[in-house]
C-alpha positions in Angstrom: 75.4 86.1 -76.9 78.2 85.9 -79.6 80.3 82.8 -79.3 84.1 82.7 -80.5 86.8 80.7 -80.7 90.4 81.4 -80.0 91.7 84.0 -77.6 90.7 87.5 -77.2 93.5 89.9 -77.1 93.2 93.6 -76.6 96.1 95.7 -77.9 97.0 99.3 -76.3 98.9 101.5 -78.6 97.4 99.8 -81.5 98.2 102.6 -84.3 101.9 102.9 -83.8 105.0 101.4 -84.8 104.9 97.9 -83.1 101.0 98.3 -82.5 100.2 98.2 -86.5 102.5 95.1 -86.7 101.3 93.4 -83.5 97.5 93.7 -84.5 98.1 92.2 -88.1 100.2 89.2 -86.7 97.5 88.4 -84.2 94.6 88.7 -86.7 96.5 86.1 -88.9 97.0 83.7 -86.1 94.6 80.8 -86.2 94.8 80.8 -82.0 93.6 84.0 -81.9 89.6 84.5 -82.0 89.4 88.4 -81.8 91.8 91.5 -81.8 90.7 94.8 -80.2 93.2 97.6 -80.9 93.0 100.5 -78.5 94.2 104.2 -79.2 93.9 107.9 -78.4 92.4 108.5 -81.9 90.6 106.0 -84.2 92.7 104.9 -87.4 91.2 104.5 -90.8 92.8 101.0 -91.0 90.3 98.3 -91.8 91.9 94.8 -91.1 89.7 91.7 -90.8 89.5 90.4 -87.7 90.4 93.5 -85.8 87.9 95.9 -84.1 89.0 99.5 -82.9 88.2 101.8 -79.9 89.3 104.9 -78.4 90.9 105.3 -74.9 93.4 107.9 -73.6 95.3 106.5 -71.1 96.5 109.6 -69.9 93.1 110.6 -68.6 91.5 109.7 -65.3 88.1 109.7 -67.1 89.0 106.9 -69.7 89.4 104.6 -66.7 85.6 102.9 -66.8 86.0 102.5 -70.7 89.4 100.8 -70.5 88.0 98.5 -67.6 85.2 97.7 -69.8 87.3 96.7 -72.9 89.9 94.4 -70.8 86.8 92.8 -69.2 86.9 89.5 -71.2 90.1 89.2 -72.6 92.5 86.7 -72.3 95.5 88.6 -72.8 96.4 92.5 -73.0 99.6 93.7 -74.8 100.4 97.0 -73.8 102.3 99.1 -76.3 101.1 102.5 -75.7 104.2 104.8 -75.6 104.4 108.7 -76.0 108.2 109.6 -77.0 107.2 113.5 -76.9 107.1 116.4 -76.3 110.9 116.1 -75.1 110.4 119.3 -73.4 107.4 118.3 -71.1 108.0 115.2 -69.4 104.9 115.5 -67.4 103.1 114.8 -70.7 104.8 111.7 -71.6 105.0 110.7 -67.8 101.1 110.9 -67.8 100.9 108.4 -70.8 103.9 106.4 -70.1 103.6 105.9 -66.4 100.4 106.6 -65.1 98.7 105.0 -68.3 100.6 102.0 -67.5 99.5 101.9 -64.0 95.9 102.2 -65.4 96.4 99.3 -67.5 97.6 97.1 -64.9 94.6 97.9 -62.5 92.2 97.0 -65.4 94.0 93.9 -66.0 93.9 93.0 -62.2 90.3 94.1 -61.7 89.1 91.7 -64.5 91.8 88.8 -63.6 93.2 88.8 -67.1 95.4 85.6 -67.7 98.0 87.2 -69.3 99.8 90.5 -69.5 102.7 91.5 -72.2 104.1 94.8 -71.8 106.5 96.4 -73.9 109.7 97.3 -72.3 113.0 98.1 -74.0 116.8 97.8 -74.1 116.5 101.4 -72.8 115.5 100.0 -69.6 118.9 98.5 -69.2 121.7 100.0 -67.2 125.0 100.8 -69.0 126.8 97.6 -70.6 129.7 96.0 -69.2 133.1 97.7 -70.3 134.1 94.3 -72.1 130.9 95.1 -74.5 129.8 91.4 -73.9 126.3 90.5 -74.5 124.1 90.9 -71.6 121.1 88.5 -70.4 117.8 89.5 -69.3 119.1 89.4 -65.9 121.2 92.5 -66.4 120.3 95.5 -64.1 117.5 97.6 -65.4 118.2 101.1 -63.9 118.4 102.9 -67.1 120.1 106.3 -68.1 119.0 109.0 -65.6 119.5 111.9 -68.0 117.1 110.2 -70.7 113.3 110.8 -69.8 112.7 107.8 -72.1 115.0 105.5 -70.3 113.9 106.6 -66.6 110.4 105.9 -67.6 111.2 102.4 -69.0 113.4 101.6 -65.9 110.6 102.8 -63.7 107.8 100.5 -65.4 110.1 97.5 -64.6 109.5 98.4 -61.1 105.8 98.8 -61.6 105.9 95.3 -63.3 108.0 93.8 -60.1 105.2 95.0 -58.0 102.4 93.9 -60.3 104.0 90.4 -60.8 104.2 90.2 -56.8 100.6 91.0 -56.2 98.9 89.4 -58.9 100.8 86.1 -59.4 97.6 84.7 -61.3 98.4 86.9 -64.0 101.1 86.0 -66.5 103.5 88.8 -67.3 105.9 89.1 -70.1 108.2 91.6 -70.8 109.7 92.3 -74.1 113.0 94.3 -74.2 113.4 94.9 -78.0 116.3 96.7 -79.6 115.6 99.6 -81.8 112.5 98.8 -84.0 112.2 99.8 -87.6 110.1 99.1 -90.7 109.1 101.1 -93.8 105.9 102.2 -92.7 106.9 104.0 -89.6 109.9 105.7 -91.0 107.8 109.5 -91.5 107.0 108.9 -87.7 110.5 108.0 -86.8 111.9 111.0 -88.6 109.3 113.5 -86.8 110.2 112.1 -83.7 114.2 112.0 -83.8 115.3 114.4 -86.4 112.2 117.0 -86.9 109.4 117.0 -89.2 111.3 119.3 -91.6 114.3 117.3 -92.3 114.8 116.5 -95.9 114.4 112.8 -96.8 116.8 113.2 -99.7 119.7 113.5 -96.9 119.3 109.9 -96.4 120.9 109.2 -99.7 124.1 107.5 -99.8 125.7 109.8 -102.4 124.9 112.7 -100.6 127.0 111.5 -97.3 130.7 110.6 -98.5 131.7 111.3 -94.7 130.1 109.9 -91.9 130.6 111.3 -88.4 131.5 108.6 -85.8 131.1 109.4 -82.4 133.3 107.1 -80.1 131.7 104.0 -78.7 128.9 104.0 -81.2 127.3 100.4 -81.4 123.7 99.2 -80.9 121.2 97.0 -82.0 118.3 96.9 -84.5 115.4 94.8 -85.4 112.5 95.1 -87.8 109.3 95.7 -86.3 107.4 92.9 -87.9 109.9 90.5 -86.2 109.1 91.8 -82.8 105.4 91.5 -83.8 106.2 87.9 -83.9 107.8 87.3 -80.9 104.7 89.0 -79.0 102.3 87.0 -80.8 104.6 84.0 -79.4 104.7 85.3 -76.0 100.8 85.5 -76.1 100.5 82.1 -77.1 102.7 80.4 -75.2 103.2 79.9 -71.3 105.9 82.0 -70.7 106.9 84.6 -67.9 109.5 87.3 -67.6 111.6 89.3 -69.9 112.9 88.5 -73.3 115.5 90.6 -75.3 115.1 90.9 -79.0 117.4 92.0 -81.5 118.7 91.2 -84.9 122.4 90.4 -86.3 124.8 92.1 -86.8 125.1 94.7 -84.3 125.2 98.2 -85.8 128.3 100.0 -85.6 130.1 102.9 -87.6 131.9 100.5 -90.1 128.6 98.7 -91.0 126.7 102.3 -91.3 129.7 103.3 -93.8 129.0 100.4 -96.0 125.4 101.0 -96.0 126.0 104.8 -97.1 129.0 104.1 -99.2 130.4 106.8 -96.9 133.9 107.0 -95.0 133.6 106.8 -91.0 135.5 110.0 -89.6 135.7 109.9 -85.5 134.6 112.9 -83.9 134.6 113.7 -80.4 131.5 112.6 -78.4 131.2 115.4 -76.6 131.1 118.2 -79.6 128.3 115.8 -81.1 126.4 116.1 -77.9 127.0 119.9 -77.5 125.5 120.2 -80.9 122.6 118.4 -80.2 122.2 120.1 -77.0 122.0 123.2 -78.5 119.7 122.5 -81.0 117.4 120.6 -78.8 117.5 123.8 -76.2 116.5 125.9 -79.2 113.9 123.6 -80.3 115.3 122.6 -83.6 115.5 119.4 -82.9 113.2 117.0 -80.9 115.4 114.6 -79.6 117.1 115.5 -76.3 121.1 115.2 -75.5 120.0 112.5 -73.0 118.9 110.3 -75.7 122.6 110.5 -77.3 124.1 109.8 -74.0 121.6 106.5 -73.7 122.6 105.5 -76.9 126.4 105.5 -76.2 125.7 103.6 -73.2 123.2 100.8 -74.2 124.4 97.2 -73.5 124.4 94.7 -76.6 122.0 92.1 -75.8 122.0 88.5 -75.8 118.3 87.1 -77.4 119.2 83.4 -76.6 116.3 83.3 -74.2 113.8 84.4 -76.8 115.5 81.7 -79.3 115.3 79.1 -77.1 111.9 79.6 -75.1 109.8 81.4 -77.8 111.2 79.4 -80.7 111.7 82.8 -82.2 114.3 84.3 -84.8 114.1 87.3 -86.8 113.7 86.9 -90.5 115.1 90.1 -91.3 118.8 91.2 -90.6 119.6 94.4 -88.9 120.9 95.8 -92.2 117.4 95.0 -93.8 115.6 96.5 -91.2 118.0 99.9 -91.4 117.1 99.5 -95.4 113.6 99.4 -94.7 113.5 102.6 -92.9 115.6 104.5 -95.1 113.5 103.3 -98.0 110.5 104.6 -95.9 112.5 107.9 -95.1 113.2 108.9 -98.7 109.4 107.7 -100.1 107.7 109.7 -97.2 105.9 106.0 -96.3 103.3 105.7 -93.7 100.3 104.0 -92.7 96.2 104.9 -92.4 97.0 105.7 -88.6 97.6 109.0 -86.8 101.2 108.4 -85.8 102.1 106.9 -89.0 100.9 109.4 -91.3 103.4 109.4 -94.3 104.9 112.7 -95.2 107.8 113.5 -97.3 110.0 116.3 -96.8 111.4 117.4 -100.1 
């Protein structure tokens, strides 16, 4: 039998925005002996220290293969997630919820010592009226009109049950803000704006006025900084939830500075109505419920991650957004099916 030193880590959803950063960060870590990336479609990436295997978590038939791959793992990082099709929530439920249940069953059967699972700021209930930052103790009931938020909140309850029934497994929940990097920009444009929205629309000189829905305020983080936190959670004896975000908080004034545009207040109802019409006509992939979720997200405190993981983001929120904008304009991507680059002229 082949001998190895260091942890064996299995990563689901390893070819997406977060997954590609996590497998690269794990492979570069001296305490990690091997990394197995699982995905529905095998990538063209050739990364030293990373093996690949195909698993579709939405399928009952792939359960034996999943069990085989996690059988000797020291830690499983569960990132697999489908954002669409937003008009077919049953499809996303099969991957996002049933898939997570299958991962949990495999981890429990193999007695894997650690499960690090991707939750989200989207799992949180609406923030306090004061706008004060919330800790990881804030309720995680989500926003009911957004499938993404409902599924993330449901998975928080799934993890509650898993922790109760399997105390021998260390469970960590990562709750990051919106995650951006240059290589994921094309995918994110397709997910939220549609594949045919021209990248040139994201040039500052074309946006003299910036529509500002009331209450717009959210947090972002560079994906590589989130990956660093995931690696620390794998290597350290920690449990529970960790908020992840960079400073400063993004609002209309900051976006106006980035685009050299003047924010113009518009009624949130008018923006939602336009988005709802586009979504129902299948002209835009993002549902109006996601807009509602964005307006009700709390601002997160990241004190726990900074103290217990000794973590701090290397990039500011502005730098993360700038990386995304560069990627959109250039049609940037990576050698995986989700991150395929495509420049919309």
